[in-house]
N, C-alpha and C positions, 0 to 999 in steps of 0.2 A: 461464537459463530461457527458454523460448520465449515470445514475446509473446502468441500465441494461448492458450497454457496459462494465462498470468497473467491474461488477460482473462476466460477461462472460470472460473477460480478466484474472481476478483473478483465475477463474476455470481452464482456459487453462494453465496459469502459474503453478498452483499447480499440475495439471495432468502431465505436462511435467517434472517438478522437481521430481515427484514420479516415473515416468516411465523411465526417463533417468538420473539416479543418477550421472553418470559420466560426464554429461554436466554441464556447468556453468550457473550462473544466467542470464548472458547476452543472452545466447542462449535461455533460457526459456522465457525471456522477448520478444525476437524477435519472437519466436513461438506464444506467446500470442497476440502480435500486429497483426500478419498475420492471425491467425486462430480463433480469438475470436468468430466469427459468428457461428462456428460449436458448440460452447458451450452455445449459447444463450438459448436453451431449458432448460438448467440447472441453468440459472442465476436467481437471486432473487433481486428485486429492493431494498428491505430493506438493504440487504448486501452491495449493491453498494452505497447506501446513507451513510451507516456507514463507508465504506472505504474512500469515498470522505471527510467525516467529519474528519476522522483520518488524512488524508493527508493535510488538511488545515493548513497553518501556524498559530501557536498560538500567540496571542498578548503577548508581553513581559511585565512583571511586572517590575516596577522600583525596583532597588536593595535597600534593607533596609540599612540604615546607621549603621555601626558597630562601637562600642566603642572600642578604642584601649587603653589598660591599659599599662601605662608606669611605669616601676619599678623605684623607686627613692632611 
C-alpha cells in the first residue's frame, strides 16, 4: 500500500471517530476506505511510512530458556 494512501486513510478514520463519537470503529474504517481520497491533501508520506512500519509483523525472538528451581 502507498504511504500517502495510508496517511489519508488514517486522517479520514481519525476525523470520522472525532466527528461521530457514537459510531463504532468498523463504521470509521469503512468511511476511511471509501473516502480517503478527500483527505489526500492532508496526507503526509512520512506518517504513512511510519504507520506501515508499525503495522509490519515483528520477527519473533526465540524464548529464553528458564531455569526451574525445584525445592528438595
